[in-house]
FIGUZA-442982 format. One record per residue (C-alpha): x, y, z. Coordinates in pm, whole numbers, padded with zeros to 5 digits, always signed. Example, Ala and Ser with C-alpha at 12.3 -4.5 7.8 and 13.67 -1.06 7.14 Angstrom:
BEGIN
+01230-00450+00780;+01367-00106+00714;
This chain:
BEGIN
+00626+01743+00956;+00621+01648+01305;+00966+01452+01375;+00801+01342+01724;+00602+01077+01540;+00890+00920+01402;+01093+00950+01752;+00786+00771+01900;+00770+00485+01681;+01169+00407+01694;+01077+00404+02064;+00833+00179+02033;+01064-00056+01793;+01317-00054+02055;+01070-00169+02358;+00939-00424+02124;+01300-00571+02080;+01338-00592+02443;+01047-00739+02549;+01102-01133+02660;+00890-01244+02347;+01129-01096+02133;+01429-01271+02233;+01565-00984+02490;+01723-01306+02673;+01987-01308+02426;+02109-00966+02470;+02089-00601+02357;+01996-00584+01990;+02132-00314+01714;+01910-00252+01455;+02053-00153+01128;+01843-00024+00822;+01959+00103+00511;+01754+00319+00261;+01609+00196-00073;+01883+00137-00313;+01918+00399-00601;+01786+00208-00900;+01909+00309-01274;+01642+00316-01557;+01901+00295-01846;+02267+00398-01904;+02322+00686-01646;+01958+00786-01605;+01789+00677-01245;+01441+00534-01192;+01230+00806-00973;+01323+00745-00612;+01105+00650-00365;+01242+00572-00026;+01172+00248+00168;+00877+00215+00357;+00996+00071+00668;+01305+00322+00665;+01067+00621+00554;+00806+00495+00905;+01105+00526+01128;+01280+00810+01024;+01085+01048+00791;+01336+01064+00583;+01329+01049+00204;+01698+01073+00077;+01890+00783-00033;+02260+00664+00053;+02143+00683+00422;+02129+00403+00691;+01964+00404+01043;+02089+00242+01354;+01907+00206+01679;+02040+00039+01984;+01869-00100+02257;+02147-00090+02488;+02156+00322+02451;+01814+00417+02352;+01983+00597+02065;+01927+00675+01729;+02194+00747+01464;+02159+00831+01109;+02425+00826+00844;+02361+01051+00553;+02526+01228+00234;+02715+01523+00358;+02641+01871+00217;+02768+01878-00094;+02708+02244-00265;+02866+02098-00644;+02627+01801-00627;+02299+01984-00463;+02323+02204-00800;+02266+01894-00998;+02049+01695-00744;+01887+01919-00472;+01972+02034-00110;+02048+01765+00126;+02008+01763+00517;+02344+01666+00578;+02466+01551+00870;+02343+01851+01118;+02048+01858+00962;+01988+01490+01019;+02011+01605+01397;+01887+01977+01413;+01598+01891+01195;+01516+01547+01188;+01596+01465+01548;+01835+01205+01559;+02077+01160+01862;+02379+01147+01614;+02457+01138+01273;+02771+01061+01040;+02858+01104+00702;+02781+00747+00534;+03123+00737+00414;+03222+00655+00722;+02903+00338+00781;+03158+00077+00766;+03449+00195+01056;+03151+00301+01249;+02902+00004+01216;+03202-00203+01399;+03161+00030+01707;+02805+00026+01725;+02775-00358+01695;+03026-00395+02046;+02795-00497+02315;+02540-00607+02110;+02413-00955+02108;+02145-00947+01818;+02170-00741+01456;+01838-00677+01369;+01912-00666+00999;+01695-00794+00696;+01885-00985+00462;+01825-01032+00102;+01713-00683-00034;+02074-00527-00101;+02337-00729-00170;+02618-00470-00155;+02485-00374+00182;+02475-00728+00317;+02787-00774+00210;+02945-00535+00406;+02733-00612+00702;+02831-00957+00707;+03232-00865+00644;+03170-00651+00927;+03048-00920+01155;+03315-01158+01043;+03587-00915+01131;+03415-00855+01503;+03397-01251+01507;+03786-01318+01383;+03847-01071+01715;+03608-01213+01936;+03866-01341+02182;+03943-00961+02270;+03564-00840+02191;+03341-00845+02477;+03069-00906+02283;+02948-00932+01904;+02604-01051+01729;+02596-01397+01698;+02200-01385+01604;+02062-01210+01314;+01684-01134+01352;+01463-01003+01031;+01273-00725+01152;+00963-00736+00904;+00741-00900+01133;+00778-00649+01400;+00731-00384+01167;+00456-00519+00993;+00241-00564+01338;+00341-00160+01385;+00218-00074+01058;-00086-00243+01071;-00208-00040+01317;-00230+00335+01219;-00139+00604+01441;-00358+00971+01383;-00057+01083+01172;-00067+00758+00936;-00451+00852+00901;-00482+01190+00833;-00189+01113+00526;-00462+00852+00436;-00737+01084+00438;-00552+01308+00244;-00455+01076-00035;-00808+00897-00053;-00951+01304-00094;-00737+01379-00356;-00791+01016-00544;-01120+01075-00496;-01130+01394-00634;-00921+01250-00922;-01202+00978-01022;-01464+01218-01027;-01275+01416-01262;-01232+01114-01480;-01627+01054-01491;-01668+01349-01563;-01428+01373-01872;-01457+01076-02034;-01690+01014-02326;-01661+00814-02710;-01400+00893-02905;-01104+00963-02638;-00859+00698-02566;-00790+00524-02221;-00454+00715-02193;-00642+01034-02188;-00834+00972-01929;-00514+00829-01701;-00352+01171-01771;-00647+01324-01623;-00620+01141-01304;-00221+01181-01296;-00272+01533-01338;-00533+01558-01068;-00308+01360-00812;-00005+01619-00884;-00260+01945-00856;-00374+01805-00522;-00011+01748-00405;+00031+01397-00404;+00375+01289-00469;+00305+00988-00723;+00089+00716-00813;+00062+00453-00548;+00027+00205-00830;+00024+00147-01152;-00336+00255-01305;-00572+00049-01445;-00835+00212-01715;-01002-00053-01882;-01289+00009-02109;-01526-00229-02239;-01391-00605-02241;-01041-00468-02105;-01274-00385-01797;-01290-00773-01754;-00875-00824-01687;-00772-00773-01353;-00460-00615-01368;-00511-00435-01761;-00231-00216-01800;-00226-00130-02158;-00478+00163-02143;-00462+00247-02485;-00834+00161-02630;-01053+00433-02774;-01363+00460-02578;-01672+00341-02734;-02061+00450-02668;-02203+00181-02455;-01865+00086-02245;-01796+00061-01939;-01493+00199-01819;-01313+00015-01497;-01031+00288-01318;-00846+00135-01085;-00616+00419-00948;-00460+00612-00634;-00210+00832-00544;+00068+00857-00259;+00058+01119-00009;+00296+01145+00215;+00429+00813+00148;+00055+00682+00200;-00121+00519-00060;-00493+00504-00160;-00663+00193-00395;-01013+00315-00535;-01208+00181-00794;-01483+00308-00976;-01660+00164-01277;-01901+00405-01483;-02065+00428-01847;-01887+00614-02107;-02195+00780-02220;-02287+00884-01898;-02592+00576-01891;-02601+00233-01789;-02764-00004-01967;-02994-00255-01859;-02755-00536-01768;-02477-00312-01684;-02704-00164-01401;-02805-00522-01314;-02472-00589-01268;-02341-00298-01130;-02617-00331-00840;-02511-00674-00743;-02155-00574-00730;-02258-00233-00504;-02479-00468-00310;-02214-00695-00206;-01941-00404-00133;-02226-00236+00092;-02289-00555+00282;-01918-00646+00324;-01797-00292+00433;-02083-00305+00700;-01886-00644+00827;-01589-00434+00860;-01549-00379+01248;-01354-00523+01546;-01351-00850+01575;-01459-00953+01262;-01152-01117+00998;-01084-01029+00619;-01225-01419+00562;-01563-01318+00715;-01571-01036+00501;-01476-01232+00163;-01727-01469+00242;-02017-01221+00308;-01863-01110-00037;-01925-01427-00239;-02265-01503-00082;-02392-01169-00195;-02218-01187-00538;-02404-01535-00586;-02728-01447-00488;-02763-01137-00714;-02578-01373-01021;-02875-01610-00935;-03116-01334-00962;-03056-01225-01327;-02993-01594-01431;-02619-01586-01471;-02583-01907-01248;-02861-02127-01117;-02926-02347-00823;-02922-02343-00429;-02727-02031-00323;-02555-02211-00003;-02441-02479-00280;-02308-02253-00502;-02088-02080-00290;-01975-02404-00141;-01913-02524-00520;-01689-02183-00578;-01961-02154-00907;-01895-01788-00875;-01547-01818-00936;-01554-01799-01349;-01676-01410-01253;-01518-01334-00937;-01189-01493-00898;-01003-01286-00652;-01010-01224-00281;-01229-00895-00124;-00976-00686+00065;-00562-00640+00148;-00429-00424+00362;-00344-00053+00294;-00089+00179+00443;+00244+00308+00312;+00239+00030+00031;-00044-00061-00173;-00040-00409-00051;+00060-00316+00334;+00277-00516+00539;+00122-00734+00829;+00015-01103+00899;-00323-01201+00769;-00321-01499+01033;-00238-01544+01375;-00156-01891+01524;-00294-02040+01186;-00601-01857+01239;-00717-01567+01044;-00660-01255+01265;-00917-01060+01395;-00962-00719+01251;-00911-00413+01561;-00958-00054+01576;-00684+00153+01371;-00593-00150+01062;-00670+00001+00731;-00817-00245+00431;-00980-00195+00114;-01294-00385+00037;-01325-00439-00344;-01571-00711-00490;-01638-00724-00858;-01777-00889-01111;-01554-00999-01467;-01796-01183-01731;-01567-01306-02028;-01657-01186-02376;-01687-01581-02460;-01845-01645-02164;-02153-01893-02174;-02446-01620-02052;-02703-01387-02228;-02488-01178-02497;-02616-00877-02321;-02405-00961-02023;-02071-01069-02209;-01788-00852-02166;-01931-00686-01870;-01665-00564-01596;-01736-00397-01273;-01514-00347-00949;-01594-00119-00672;-01331-00068-00403;-01317+00159-00113;-01093+00228+00167;-01216+00144+00504;-01035+00228+00851;-01166-00017+01112;-01293+00222+01351;-01383+00143+01766;-01711+00127+01659;-01756+00023+01318;-01582+00091+00936;-01493+00443+00839;-01505+00474+00475;-01217+00684+00374;-01356+00718+00003;-01717+00778+00030;-01690+01097-00137;-01667+00920-00454;-01926+00885-00675;-02093+00512-00602;-02484+00481-00622;-02599+00409-00988;-02792+00760-00921;-02433+00944-00782;-02218+00783-01063;-02483+00915-01394;-02502+01231-01197;-02112+01244-01190;-02084+01148-01554;-02283+01483-01633;-02109+01682-01497;-01946+01965-01722;-01567+02015-01651;
């Protein structure tokens, strides 16, 4: 792992906090960022630990019970960590410790996390702004605010203490929105692993299996590919379950004639992929399934084409709904003039979600969608999904052959300087390619 990447990010954050429009006139800032707290599943069993995304973005440090501190005054990065403990490491695995935080991870100084309260009072001195996110960890909030209160009570003898608390969410959101080369490389790898898993699912799915068996194949492919975990809970919905947007049960038996919608992605190096493909369980689309599928694919391709610098997510969504509406009119599920149908949102019974969201360390990643009250223009380095769909309820007022058909197609798109770069383009998507993938032998 190249820890220079994280050092540069910390430097960028300190520069941003020193800019005039960030409140620098109020005085120097101290960033205090705790790791994600350990969560209990039940009794003494912990949930799988995953580091806070902002914390990892700035540190590359994945251990719990740690605190990152950055100073605009001293341009120094301090990390509080669990000390080495041979007995605990037998149970929980190796720790970097204080020396490792400096020597391996490149921090300027490090202390045992047990010293945090004592050292925080010293570090806060001569800083007028505390950059800290309240409301995420109640226990840490109490510790930080208690230290502030102690400093305030000694304000007659202290030269400076923080009198402003600043939430870093918007600054970090803007930083994380534009991906650097290291991030793009991780996202490409996550996309490759996930794409291979989807292709494997197409090849192994067949009537008689259960949705959870397909899900298990996805999880195996993720781990075999080197991914740490799922980026989110997989949706493996067959038949009418494909019309449930956030279907989670994954327990129905696949039947001949079903479509199977899989929305699944892995996380690699703390970065997510998010892919959806829909395919026929028996390997061949019916006429009606193919018609609906090709409408969605046509809309997706048109929307991806618009994913370029200067465009907006709103414009991408508008292109999607216009294309979907044209297709629905073409096959007779809507009647009327397309422009009027779009303005009346006549497509909503069949397409009820937005087309895109940011993608990065989190599957629904950070970053503002609006600037100055207007949709923000896309810029090179942003990554977003493009995921149109059509969901025809089993009781919809349409010809019976269309009822219960659910289709979504989703790719991960990097905004390049000259246009879209599809990180997931290798995953079968055309009707011919999907049917061919379904015929592959494992």
